[in-house]
FIKEVEX-958119 format. One line per 10 residues: number of its first residue (from 1); their letters; for each residue x, y, z of N, C-alpha, C. Coordinates in nm, 4 decimals, padded with zeros to 6 digits. Last residue first. Layout:
N
NUM = a = X Y Z X Y Z X Y Z ~ ...
***
This chain:
238
238 = xxxxxxxxxx = 03.0437 00.5345 -01.7413 03.0999 00.4141 -01.8027 03.0476 00.2909 -01.7364 ~ 02.9458 00.7459 -01.6023 02.9403 00.7567 -01.7470 02.9973 00.6341 -01.8159 ~ 02.8281 00.8900 -01.3288 02.8517 00.7561 -01.3800 02.8365 00.7592 -01.5311 ~ 02.7802 01.1616 -01.2836 02.8872 01.0963 -01.2090 02.9231 00.9590 -01.2638 ~ 02.5646 01.2807 -01.4005 02.6948 01.3043 -01.4653 02.8086 01.2277 -01.3978 ~ 02.3362 01.2240 -01.2464 02.3545 01.1593 -01.3765 02.4917 01.1802 -01.4404 ~ 02.2425 01.1720 -00.9679 02.3664 01.2402 -01.0043 02.4106 01.1899 -01.1407 ~ 02.0024 01.0329 -00.9511 02.0139 01.1601 -00.8794 02.1410 01.2376 -00.9095 ~ 02.0383 00.8135 -01.1287 01.9105 00.8858 -01.1236 01.9280 01.0247 -01.0613 ~ 02.2872 00.7147 -01.0635 02.2639 00.7680 -01.1988 02.1374 00.8541 -01.2027
228 = xxxxxxxxxx = 02.2356 00.6242 -00.8021 02.3340 00.7304 -00.8255 02.3110 00.7956 -00.9622 ~ 02.0495 00.4236 -00.8618 02.0074 00.5390 -00.7830 02.1060 00.6547 -00.7957 ~ 02.2073 00.2438 -01.0121 02.0876 00.3048 -01.0698 02.0489 00.4309 -00.9933 ~ 02.4043 00.1717 -00.8228 02.4411 00.2375 -00.9492 02.3213 00.3104 -01.0085 ~ 02.2497 00.0515 -00.6233 02.3370 00.1640 -00.5917 02.3704 00.2422 -00.7179 ~ 02.1384 -00.1590 -00.7702 02.0522 -00.0498 -00.7254 02.1350 00.0725 -00.6886 ~ 02.3662 -00.3199 -00.7939 02.3055 -00.2626 -00.9139 02.2160 -00.1447 -00.8772 ~ 02.3874 -00.3839 -00.5251 02.4971 -00.3094 -00.5890 02.4498 -00.2477 -00.7200 ~ 02.1508 -00.5241 -00.5010 02.1646 -00.3991 -00.4285 02.2834 -00.3175 -00.4784 ~ 02.2070 -00.7476 -00.6575 02.1035 -00.6541 -00.7013 02.1161 -00.5215 -00.6269
218 = xxxxxxxxxx = 02.4069 -00.8695 -00.5035 02.4413 -00.8173 -00.6359 02.3356 -00.7194 -00.6846 ~ 02.2521 -00.9393 -00.2772 02.3668 -00.8497 -00.2657 02.4047 -00.7869 -00.3978 ~ 02.0562 -01.1189 -00.3792 02.0180 -00.9872 -00.3276 02.1354 -00.8917 -00.3211 ~ 02.1209 -01.3799 -00.4688 02.1254 -01.2680 -00.5635 02.1045 -01.1291 -00.5036 ~ 02.1114 -01.5768 -00.2634 02.2118 -01.5845 -00.3702 02.2284 -01.4525 -00.4444 ~ 01.8944 -01.5136 -00.1049 02.0274 -01.5246 -00.0426 02.1358 -01.5149 -00.1490 ~ 01.7026 -01.5359 -00.3050 01.7257 -01.4072 -00.2406 01.8615 -01.4056 -00.1713 ~ 01.7022 -01.8051 -00.3633 01.7592 -01.7142 -00.4625 01.7827 -01.5751 -00.4047 ~ 01.5715 -01.9017 -00.1339 01.7091 -01.9425 -00.1622 01.7768 -01.8462 -00.2598 ~ 01.3188 -01.7757 -00.1656 01.4005 -01.7512 -00.0463 01.5474 -01.7850 -00.0731
208 = xxxxxxxxxx = 01.2368 -01.8863 -00.4090 01.2538 -01.7418 -00.3972 01.3419 -01.7083 -00.2772 ~ 01.2226 -02.1581 -00.3407 01.3199 -02.1133 -00.4413 01.3428 -01.9633 -00.4308 ~ 01.0131 -02.1469 -00.1561 01.1465 -02.1858 -00.1117 01.2529 -02.1439 -00.2123 ~ 00.7916 -02.0568 -00.3179 00.8415 -01.9799 -00.2037 00.9831 -02.0186 -00.1645 ~ 00.8370 -02.0913 -00.6784 00.7823 -02.1248 -00.5481 00.8543 -02.0542 -00.4348 ~ 00.8109 -01.8595 -00.9514 00.8874 -01.9509 -00.8678 00.8200 -01.9729 -00.7332 ~ 00.7178 -01.8272 -01.2674 00.6657 -01.7971 -01.1341 00.7215 -01.9011 -01.0385 ~ 00.8045 -01.9264 -01.5040 00.8629 -01.7991 -01.4614 00.8079 -01.7501 -01.3273 ~ 00.6462 -02.1396 -01.5638 00.7792 -02.1679 -01.5091 00.8475 -02.0420 -01.4581 ~ 00.3075 -02.1393 -01.4948 00.4181 -02.0626 -01.5534 00.5499 -02.0965 -01.4848
198 = xxxxxxxxxx = 00.1070 -02.2792 -01.3652 00.0974 -02.2628 -01.5099 00.2202 -02.1986 -01.5742 ~ 00.1270 -02.2837 -01.0933 00.0835 -02.4070 -01.1590 00.0957 -02.3996 -01.3109 ~ 00.1829 -02.0261 -01.0156 00.2894 -02.1265 -01.0064 00.2549 -02.2527 -01.0835 ~ -00.0634 -01.8987 -01.0275 00.0315 -01.8785 -01.1373 00.1457 -01.9791 -01.1339 ~ -00.1783 -01.9703 -00.7799 -00.2345 -02.0215 -00.9045 -00.1345 -02.0100 -01.0190 ~ -00.0174 -01.8272 -00.6026 -00.0247 -01.9719 -00.5912 -00.0796 -02.0347 -00.7190 ~ -00.0727 -01.5640 -00.6935 00.0633 -01.6182 -00.6970 00.0608 -01.7705 -00.6925 ~ -00.3431 -01.5379 -00.6388 -00.2977 -01.5297 -00.7783 -00.1570 -01.5866 -00.7927 ~ -00.3435 -01.5532 -00.3569 -00.4064 -01.6579 -00.4362 -00.3579 -01.6566 -00.5809 ~ -00.0685 -01.4986 -00.1436 -00.1553 -01.4411 -00.2464 -00.2102 -01.5495 -00.3398
188 = xxxxxxxxxx = 00.0641 -01.5315 00.1053 -00.0109 -01.6397 00.0438 -00.1095 -01.5933 -00.0618 ~ 00.2254 -01.3636 00.2528 00.0854 -01.3258 00.2361 00.0004 -01.4319 00.1673 ~ 00.4931 -01.4160 00.2643 00.4110 -01.4590 00.3777 00.2625 -01.4385 00.3549 ~ 00.6086 -01.2916 00.0469 00.5923 -01.4367 00.0440 00.4969 -01.4847 00.1528 ~ 00.6133 -01.0249 00.1383 00.5302 -01.0624 00.0240 00.5056 -01.2124 00.0196 ~ 00.7978 -01.0514 00.3530 00.6609 -01.0048 00.3760 00.5705 -01.0473 00.2614 ~ 01.0327 -01.1294 00.2212 00.9693 -01.2199 00.3168 00.8245 -01.1799 00.3442 ~ 01.0855 -00.8964 00.0726 01.0607 -01.0232 00.0038 00.9878 -01.1197 00.0963 ~ 01.1281 -00.7184 00.2871 01.0184 -00.6952 00.1924 00.9847 -00.8232 00.1167 ~ 01.3569 -00.8200 00.4200 01.2263 -00.8149 00.4874 01.1095 -00.7952 00.3915
178 = xxxxxxxxxx = 01.5549 -00.7918 00.2061 01.5104 -00.9229 00.2527 01.3780 -00.9169 00.3283 ~ 01.4397 -00.5387 -00.0263 01.5373 -00.5927 00.0673 01.4803 -00.7240 00.1202 ~ 01.3813 -00.3974 -00.3525 01.3491 -00.4897 -00.2435 01.4695 -00.5129 -00.1534 ~ 01.4300 -00.2293 -00.5695 01.4255 -00.1680 -00.4360 01.4047 -00.2681 -00.3228 ~ 01.4030 -00.3433 -00.8100 01.5403 -00.3266 -00.7638 01.5446 -00.2720 -00.6208 ~ 01.1836 -00.5144 -00.9442 01.1859 -00.4495 -00.8132 01.3288 -00.4420 -00.7615 ~ 01.1052 -00.4519 -01.2964 01.1421 -00.5339 -01.1811 01.1574 -00.4473 -01.0566 ~ 01.0732 -00.2849 -01.5007 00.9658 -00.3814 -01.4820 00.9889 -00.4643 -01.3561 ~ 01.1493 00.0634 -01.4812 01.1884 -00.0752 -01.4588 01.0641 -00.1627 -01.4488 ~ 01.2444 00.3597 -01.6363 01.1327 00.2740 -01.5982 01.1812 00.1301 -01.5903
168 = xxxxxxxxxx = 01.4041 00.6668 -01.5895 01.4204 00.5221 -01.6031 01.2966 00.4509 -01.5532 ~ 01.5296 00.9763 -01.7162 01.4189 00.9011 -01.6582 01.4349 00.7517 -01.6885 ~ 01.6931 01.1517 -01.8490 01.7267 01.1207 -01.7099 01.6255 01.0304 -01.6407 ~ 01.6173 01.0061 -02.1584 01.6942 01.1102 -02.0910 01.7283 01.0695 -01.9489 ~ 01.4509 00.7327 -02.0981 01.4319 00.8518 -02.1805 01.5027 00.9651 -02.1075 ~ 01.4748 00.3801 -02.0900 01.5221 00.5113 -02.0459 01.4846 00.6162 -02.1488 ~ 01.3308 00.0744 -01.9715 01.3561 00.1719 -02.0767 01.3990 00.3042 -02.0131 ~ 01.3144 -00.2768 -01.9125 01.3537 -00.1428 -01.8695 01.3637 -00.0531 -01.9921 ~ 01.2035 -00.5037 -02.0193 01.2349 -00.5030 -01.8768 01.2735 -00.3643 -01.8250 ~ 01.0268 -00.6564 -02.2487 01.0597 -00.5180 -02.2128 01.0777 -00.5089 -02.0613
158 = xxxxxxxxxx = 00.9661 -00.9307 -02.2788 01.0703 -00.8693 -02.3613 01.1119 -00.7289 -02.3199 ~ 00.9467 -01.1910 -02.0652 00.8899 -01.0568 -02.0824 00.9917 -00.9706 -02.1560 ~ 01.0750 -01.4350 -02.0520 00.9324 -01.4313 -02.0228 00.8675 -01.2986 -02.0581 ~ 01.3456 -01.3823 -02.1101 01.2701 -01.4762 -02.1935 01.1194 -01.4670 -02.1735 ~ 01.3926 -01.0221 -02.0902 01.4008 -01.1561 -02.0323 01.3229 -01.2509 -02.1219 ~ 01.5904 -00.7231 -02.1471 01.4788 -00.8135 -02.1762 01.4983 -00.9421 -02.0974 ~ 01.6828 -00.3716 -02.1476 01.6985 -00.5113 -02.1061 01.5738 -00.5902 -02.1416 ~ 01.6477 -00.1174 -02.2602 01.7714 -00.1466 -02.1896 01.7915 -00.2929 -02.1572 ~ 01.5343 00.0885 -02.5197 01.5161 -00.0384 -02.4497 01.6489 -00.0809 -02.3887 ~ 01.4672 00.4243 -02.5093 01.5737 00.3277 -02.5354 01.5475 00.2032 -02.4524
148 = xxxxxxxxxx = 01.1837 00.5896 -02.6545 01.2512 00.5284 -02.5402 01.3603 00.4330 -02.5877 ~ 01.0370 00.6874 -02.8662 01.1557 00.7606 -02.8259 01.2319 00.7015 -02.7103 ~ 00.7278 00.5665 -02.7522 00.8039 00.6281 -02.8613 00.9216 00.7059 -02.8054 ~ 00.7486 00.3058 -02.5018 00.6979 00.4333 -02.5540 00.7843 00.4816 -02.6716 ~ 00.7046 -00.0436 -02.5198 00.7995 00.0684 -02.5209 00.7333 00.1956 -02.5729 ~ 00.4673 -00.1909 -02.2904 00.5326 -00.1814 -02.4200 00.6215 -00.0565 -02.4180 ~ 00.4766 -00.3441 -01.9624 00.4631 -00.2305 -02.0530 00.5211 -00.2598 -02.1903 ~ 00.2717 -00.5910 -01.7941 00.3997 -00.5397 -01.8436 00.3726 -00.4260 -01.9412 ~ 00.1415 -00.7908 -01.5217 00.1274 -00.7049 -01.6384 00.2643 -00.6507 -01.6776 ~ 00.2298 -00.9293 -01.3070 00.1413 -01.0020 -01.3984 00.1155 -00.9208 -01.5254
138 = xxxxxxxxxx = 00.5238 -00.9481 -01.0999 00.4295 -00.8754 -01.1860 00.3524 -00.9707 -01.2763 ~ 00.7914 -00.9295 -00.9476 00.6595 -00.9739 -00.9006 00.5570 -00.8966 -00.9830 ~ 01.1454 -00.9973 -00.9472 01.0200 -00.9623 -01.0142 00.8994 -01.0059 -00.9304 ~ 01.4829 -00.9085 -00.9086 01.3614 -00.9596 -00.8460 01.2365 -00.9058 -00.9151 ~ 01.7531 -01.0222 -01.1228 01.6777 -00.9201 -01.0506 01.5438 -00.9771 -01.0052 ~ 02.0656 -01.0738 -01.2475 01.9525 -01.1435 -01.1878 01.8810 -01.0456 -01.0958 ~ 02.2036 -00.9613 -01.5599 02.1783 -00.9424 -01.4177 02.0659 -01.0358 -01.3749 ~ 02.4458 -00.9382 -01.8193 02.3364 -01.0129 -01.7562 02.3265 -00.9726 -01.6093 ~ 02.6634 -00.7906 -01.9039 02.5576 -00.8199 -02.0010 02.4335 -00.8836 -01.9396 ~ 02.8058 -00.5122 -01.7357 02.7696 -00.6536 -01.7299 02.6544 -00.6833 -01.8256
128 = xxxxxxxxxx = 02.8566 -00.2380 -01.7286 02.8988 -00.3142 -01.8459 02.8543 -00.4601 -01.8473 ~ 02.5635 -00.0537 -01.6004 02.7024 -00.0942 -01.6031 02.7335 -00.1844 -01.7209 ~ 02.3084 00.0473 -01.6011 02.3272 -00.0880 -01.5486 02.4722 -00.1326 -01.5440 ~ 02.3185 00.3147 -01.7000 02.2296 00.2782 -01.5903 02.2706 00.1472 -01.5224 ~ 02.5183 00.3213 -01.8963 02.5086 00.4296 -01.7993 02.4270 00.3888 -01.6775 ~ 02.4581 00.0962 -02.0477 02.5833 00.1001 -01.9725 02.5776 00.2079 -01.8653 ~ 02.2103 00.1786 -02.1586 02.2178 00.0597 -02.0734 02.3438 00.0625 -01.9876 ~ 02.2788 00.3921 -02.3228 02.2023 00.4174 -02.2012 02.2079 00.2985 -02.1058 ~ 02.4025 00.2635 -02.5369 02.4819 00.3495 -02.4494 02.4099 00.3709 -02.3171 ~ 02.3209 -00.0792 -02.5853 02.2831 00.0619 -02.5940 02.3681 00.1417 -02.4975
118 = xxxxxxxxxx = 02.2349 -00.3721 -02.6229 02.3556 -00.3012 -02.6676 02.3186 -00.1550 -02.6921 ~ 02.0609 -00.4768 -02.3231 02.0679 -00.4393 -02.4640 02.2019 -00.3735 -02.4946 ~ 02.0959 -00.7530 -02.0983 02.1017 -00.6104 -02.1287 02.1193 -00.5856 -02.2780 ~ 01.8748 -00.9897 -01.9760 01.9877 -00.9655 -02.0652 01.9836 -00.8208 -02.1113 ~ 01.7898 -01.1213 -01.6583 01.7635 -01.0267 -01.7660 01.8921 -01.0065 -01.8457 ~ 01.6602 -01.3862 -01.4730 01.7755 -01.3383 -01.5498 01.7280 -01.2383 -01.6543 ~ 01.4795 -01.3459 -01.1691 01.4854 -01.3779 -01.3111 01.6112 -01.3187 -01.3738 ~ 01.3373 -01.4432 -00.8748 01.4613 -01.3895 -00.9324 01.4778 -01.4394 -01.0740 ~ 00.9806 -01.3882 -00.8581 01.1071 -01.4453 -00.8155 01.2233 -01.3804 -00.8879 ~ 00.7589 -01.3976 -01.1165 00.7700 -01.3823 -00.9724 00.8947 -01.4576 -00.9282
108 = xxxxxxxxxx = 00.6009 -01.2914 -01.4026 00.7311 -01.3229 -01.3447 00.7261 -01.2955 -01.1947 ~ 00.3725 -01.4013 -01.6573 00.4024 -01.3341 -01.5314 00.5396 -01.3761 -01.4818 ~ 00.4311 -01.3584 -02.0027 00.4250 -01.4519 -01.8904 00.4469 -01.3718 -01.7635 ~ 00.3480 -01.1190 -02.1273 00.3540 -01.2454 -02.2025 00.3567 -01.3667 -02.1102 ~ 00.1252 -00.9414 -01.9064 00.2611 -00.9787 -01.9449 00.2574 -01.1057 -02.0293 ~ -00.1508 -00.7442 -02.0001 -00.1015 -00.8705 -01.9463 00.0393 -00.8994 -01.9968 ~ -00.0483 -00.3994 -02.0432 -00.1468 -00.5061 -02.0355 -00.0840 -00.6319 -01.9801 ~ -00.0056 -00.0810 -02.1659 00.0268 -00.1685 -02.0535 -00.0848 -00.2715 -02.0432 ~ 00.1168 00.1109 -02.4384 00.0184 00.0171 -02.3851 00.0767 -00.0593 -02.2671 ~ 00.2274 00.4533 -02.4156 00.2491 00.3127 -02.4480 00.1434 00.2254 -02.3806
98 = xxxxxxxxxx = 00.2147 00.7218 -02.3424 00.1324 00.6755 -02.4531 00.1503 00.5307 -02.4918 ~ 00.3397 00.8061 -02.1161 00.4049 00.8377 -02.2430 00.3322 00.7785 -02.3640 ~ 00.1824 00.6956 -01.9199 00.1858 00.8413 -01.9317 00.2429 00.8839 -02.0664 ~ 00.2556 00.4281 -01.9552 00.1194 00.4712 -01.9886 00.1122 00.6224 -02.0061 ~ 00.5221 00.4348 -01.8600 00.4923 00.3956 -01.9976 00.3547 00.4459 -02.0407 ~ 00.4788 00.5121 -01.5915 00.5582 00.5966 -01.6804 00.5266 00.5644 -01.8265 ~ 00.3342 00.2900 -01.5042 00.2700 00.4219 -01.5058 00.3463 00.5196 -01.5944 ~ 00.5357 00.0986 -01.5226 00.4182 00.0869 -01.6083 00.3424 00.2194 -01.6161 ~ 00.7044 00.1875 -01.3213 00.7511 00.1881 -01.4593 00.6366 00.1780 -01.5577 ~ 00.5305 00.1396 -01.1028 00.5776 00.2750 -01.1328 00.6306 00.2877 -01.2735
88 = xxxxxxxxxx = 00.5075 -00.1365 -01.1096 00.3894 -00.0547 -01.1374 00.4295 00.0880 -01.1724 ~ 00.8451 -00.1319 -01.1296 00.7340 -00.2218 -01.1632 00.6072 -00.1427 -01.1973 ~ 00.9487 00.1772 -01.0400 00.9709 00.0374 -01.0068 00.8415 -00.0400 -01.0361 ~ 01.0758 00.4626 -01.2014 00.9599 00.3794 -01.1728 00.9976 00.2345 -01.1492 ~ 01.1943 00.7822 -01.1668 01.2343 00.6417 -01.1598 01.1139 00.5593 -01.1181 ~ 01.2782 01.0939 -01.3079 01.1719 01.0025 -01.2660 01.2253 00.8597 -01.2707 ~ 01.4194 01.4163 -01.2604 01.4384 01.2739 -01.2891 01.3291 01.1861 -01.2277 ~ 01.2851 01.6884 -01.4233 01.3019 01.6335 -01.2880 01.3106 01.4820 -01.3017 ~ 01.2250 01.8182 -01.6584 01.3542 01.7504 -01.6473 01.3875 01.7119 -01.5034 ~ 00.9730 01.9064 -01.6902 01.0659 01.9978 -01.6234 01.2039 01.9370 -01.6024
78 = xxxxxxxxxx = 00.8402 01.6972 -01.8050 00.8387 01.8250 -01.8755 00.9412 01.9219 -01.8183 ~ 00.8696 01.5065 -01.6072 00.9403 01.4890 -01.7337 00.9461 01.6208 -01.8111 ~ 00.6994 01.6169 -01.4085 00.8422 01.5970 -01.3831 00.9205 01.5848 -01.5130 ~ 00.4450 01.6152 -01.5322 00.5071 01.7403 -01.4883 00.6585 01.7251 -01.4751 ~ 00.4135 01.3370 -01.5700 00.4114 01.4278 -01.6845 00.4777 01.5618 -01.6485 ~ 00.4172 01.2488 -01.3041 00.5178 01.2008 -01.4003 00.5280 01.2979 -01.5171 ~ 00.1857 01.3769 -01.2101 00.3162 01.4133 -01.1556 00.4298 01.3674 -01.2467 ~ -00.0063 01.2411 -01.3610 00.0047 01.3867 -01.3724 00.1400 01.4344 -01.3209 ~ 00.0260 00.9834 -01.2673 00.0598 01.0135 -01.4063 00.0754 01.1639 -01.4280 ~ -00.0707 01.0207 -01.0066 00.0692 00.9812 -01.0282 00.1123 01.0130 -01.1705
68 = xxxxxxxxxx = -00.3364 01.0770 -01.0625 -00.2540 01.1788 -00.9975 -00.1063 01.1491 -01.0168 ~ -00.4132 00.8305 -01.1638 -00.4116 00.9445 -01.2548 -00.3310 01.0603 -01.1938 ~ -00.3921 00.6876 -00.9258 -00.3105 00.6491 -01.0417 -00.3022 00.7634 -01.1418 ~ -00.5819 00.8063 -00.7618 -00.4410 00.8286 -00.7297 -00.3482 00.7831 -00.8421 ~ -00.8250 00.7166 -00.8647 -00.7856 00.8558 -00.8873 -00.6375 00.8780 -00.8598 ~ -00.8529 00.4088 -01.0319 -00.8226 00.4799 -00.9069 -00.7706 00.6206 -00.9359 ~ -00.9280 00.2375 -01.2408 -00.9806 00.3732 -01.2353 -00.9510 00.4511 -01.1101 ~ -00.6599 00.0538 -01.4027 -00.7720 00.0678 -01.3109 -00.8101 00.2147 -01.2960 ~ -00.4279 00.0428 -01.5439 -00.5484 00.0757 -01.6199 -00.6734 00.0823 -01.5324 ~ -00.2356 -00.0488 -01.3787 -00.2303 00.0938 -01.4104 -00.3544 00.1382 -01.4867
58 = xxxxxxxxxx = -00.3780 -00.2725 -01.1391 -00.3370 -00.2446 -01.2766 -00.3304 -00.0935 -01.2970 ~ -00.2412 -00.3473 -00.8094 -00.3449 -00.3004 -00.9015 -00.2892 -00.2861 -01.0430 ~ -00.0257 -00.4030 -00.6512 -00.0940 -00.5164 -00.7139 -00.2048 -00.4741 -00.8097 ~ 00.2760 -00.2090 -00.6897 00.1422 -00.2300 -00.6365 00.0722 -00.3397 -00.7140 ~ 00.5758 -00.0024 -00.6467 00.4885 -00.0995 -00.7110 00.3521 -00.1078 -00.6470 ~ 00.6780 00.3475 -00.6638 00.6933 00.2086 -00.6226 00.5902 00.1203 -00.6932 ~ 00.8540 00.6137 -00.8066 00.7251 00.5463 -00.7934 00.7503 00.3994 -00.7635 ~ 01.0179 00.9228 -00.7480 01.0243 00.7770 -00.7542 00.8854 00.7200 -00.7332 ~ 01.1556 01.2235 -00.8584 01.0313 01.1495 -00.8340 01.0587 01.0007 -00.8477 ~ 01.3494 01.5026 -00.7364 01.3317 01.3816 -00.8170 01.2024 01.3143 -00.7741
48 = xxxxxxxxxx = 01.3366 01.7359 -00.5916 01.4526 01.7189 -00.6796 01.4382 01.5991 -00.7718 ~ 01.0546 01.9506 -00.5424 01.1171 01.8185 -00.5317 01.2316 01.8059 -00.6317 ~ 00.9316 02.1905 -00.5927 00.9969 02.1741 -00.4645 01.0630 02.0401 -00.4426 ~ 00.6628 02.0768 -00.7952 00.7436 02.1902 -00.7474 00.8039 02.1588 -00.6103 ~ 00.4862 01.8959 -00.8765 00.6201 01.8444 -00.8537 00.7128 01.9538 -00.8009 ~ 00.1553 01.9128 -00.7361 00.2634 01.9678 -00.8161 00.3955 01.9013 -00.7801 ~ -00.0220 01.7887 -00.5683 -00.0699 01.8278 -00.7006 00.0430 01.8685 -00.7938 ~ 00.0802 01.4963 -00.3776 00.0752 01.6413 -00.4049 00.0240 01.6679 -00.5468 ~ -00.1339 01.2365 -00.2610 -00.0240 01.2790 -00.3463 -00.0338 01.4306 -00.3678 ~ -00.2322 01.2118 00.0844 -00.2615 01.2329 -00.0570 -00.1357 01.2710 -00.1333
38 = xxxxxxxxxx = -00.1414 00.9525 00.3128 -00.1401 01.0930 00.2747 -00.1587 01.1089 00.1244 ~ -00.3449 00.6575 00.3128 -00.2419 00.7436 00.3699 -00.2546 00.8863 00.3222 ~ -00.4942 00.4599 00.1920 -00.5312 00.5019 00.3263 -00.4313 00.5935 00.3924 ~ -00.2754 00.4248 -00.0332 -00.3702 00.3325 00.0278 -00.3980 00.3725 00.1728 ~ -00.0740 00.6080 -00.1003 -00.2073 00.6221 -00.1592 -00.3119 00.5426 -00.0825 ~ 00.1643 00.7815 00.0766 00.0982 00.6519 00.0649 -00.0438 00.6693 00.0150 ~ 00.4645 00.9441 00.0173 00.3190 00.9603 00.0188 00.2533 00.8257 -00.0110 ~ 00.7578 01.0576 00.1521 00.6886 00.9359 00.1091 00.5386 00.9574 00.1265 ~ 01.0128 01.2463 00.0858 00.8731 01.2698 00.1218 00.7940 01.1525 00.0646 ~ 01.3455 01.2269 00.1995 01.2401 01.1726 00.1140 01.1042 01.2084 00.1723
28 = xxxxxxxxxx = 01.6779 01.3632 00.1936 01.5443 01.3539 00.2504 01.4449 01.3000 00.1480 ~ 01.9910 01.2158 00.1942 01.8889 01.2777 00.1093 01.7517 01.2563 00.1727 ~ 02.2194 01.0893 00.2855 02.1744 01.2117 00.3524 02.0703 01.2874 00.2737 ~ 02.2855 00.8492 00.1832 02.3339 00.9655 00.1093 02.2968 01.0971 00.1773 ~ 02.1499 00.6812 00.3549 02.2961 00.6751 00.3525 02.3558 00.7965 00.2818 ~ 01.8862 00.7408 00.2817 01.9347 00.7784 00.4148 02.0873 00.7785 00.4179 ~ 01.8818 00.6261 00.0255 01.8651 00.7702 00.0414 01.9161 00.8167 00.1775 ~ 01.9109 00.3526 00.0906 02.0123 00.4214 00.0097 02.0021 00.5726 00.0264 ~ 01.6743 00.3034 00.2347 01.8051 00.2837 00.2965 01.9121 00.3621 00.2224 ~ 01.4818 00.3523 00.0368 01.4871 00.4362 00.1550 01.6211 00.4261 00.2262
18 = xxxxxxxxxx = 01.5510 00.1400 -00.1361 01.5571 00.2785 -00.1840 01.5645 00.3744 -00.0659 ~ 01.4938 -00.0828 00.0194 01.6342 -00.0477 -00.0042 01.6490 00.0927 -00.0623 ~ 01.1843 00.0422 00.1180 01.2824 -00.0630 00.1446 01.4248 -00.0153 00.1129 ~ 00.9436 00.1797 00.0585 01.0633 00.2049 -00.0216 01.1769 00.1063 00.0006 ~ 00.6701 -00.0670 00.0820 00.7483 00.0476 00.1283 00.8750 00.0657 00.0451 ~ 00.4249 -00.2142 00.0426 00.5238 -00.1909 -00.0630 00.6029 -00.0644 -00.0317 ~ 00.2087 -00.2431 00.2055 00.3119 -00.3460 00.2141 00.4207 -00.3295 00.1089 ~ 00.0395 -00.0326 00.1367 00.1065 -00.0282 00.2665 00.2197 -00.1296 00.2760 ~ 00.0788 00.0962 -00.1954 00.0234 -00.0014 -00.1027 00.1054 -00.0022 00.0259 ~ 00.2063 00.3041 -00.3276 00.0673 00.2747 -00.3617 00.0001 00.1788 -00.2643
8 = xxxxxxxx = 00.4054 00.5839 -00.2919 00.3852 00.4461 -00.2451 00.2372 00.4133 -00.2600 ~ 00.6209 00.8011 -00.4345 00.4800 00.7634 -00.4369 00.4694 00.6143 -00.4050 ~ 00.8475 01.0254 -00.3131 00.8259 00.8826 -00.3373 00.6770 00.8550 -00.3282 ~ 01.0487 01.2952 -00.3901 00.9098 01.2538 -00.3705 00.8976 01.1061 -00.4071 ~ 01.3363 01.4120 -00.2259 01.2821 01.3240 -00.3289 01.1377 01.2929 -00.2924 ~ 01.3858 01.7593 -00.1243 01.3694 01.6151 -00.1039 01.3282 01.5432 -00.2323 ~ 01.6463 02.0034 -00.1711 01.5090 01.9591 -00.1924 01.4986 01.8080 -00.1753 ~ 01.8659 02.1090 00.0867 01.8483 02.0442 -00.0440 01.7059 01.9913 -00.0555
***
């Protein structure tokens, strides 16, 4: 069976729970690391799906690997190869589709409540629950591309997810596991410390740790659903 292509932009942003889920399903993954790692392929040929992870850079930066990622997104969508973007990856999908990506109305770091839209696509991807608590770490956000179905919003950032056919863009990090959250918190990022002083949507380290204990299990069950829908879209219809 053809593998999944995973584009990783930073060394500290590994596939985490996405990798765990793929291994449990017996699905091979080809992980390409932009930051001092293996180059992204030129073609989507030979892959069953495309996943894009996050990163601290802006999608509007001039890094060649960002444009390579957009080229792969464009190829995959044109060929109906399912694309799934996590945070920066979702922003790259939006930019590829012609939507603006810029500063988020408010940055979000930590576990945030999102409210799901009344849309058929929302139920297919997120299930019937009207509210989820999911993990965020972003300072920029996407607008909705033409033809996209908006799936969720939060008080701090109105566009949390959109779907176009078999493709899903997320503003949040459904792929995190506990080690990944702990790694990010341990880095003492200056922008994170500064944002805490100005935005209620940027949570302190202890709150993030406590909320991870509270919400991670439920988010991973949501991730199970999203990943199944991404790779087996006809299996989850309610």
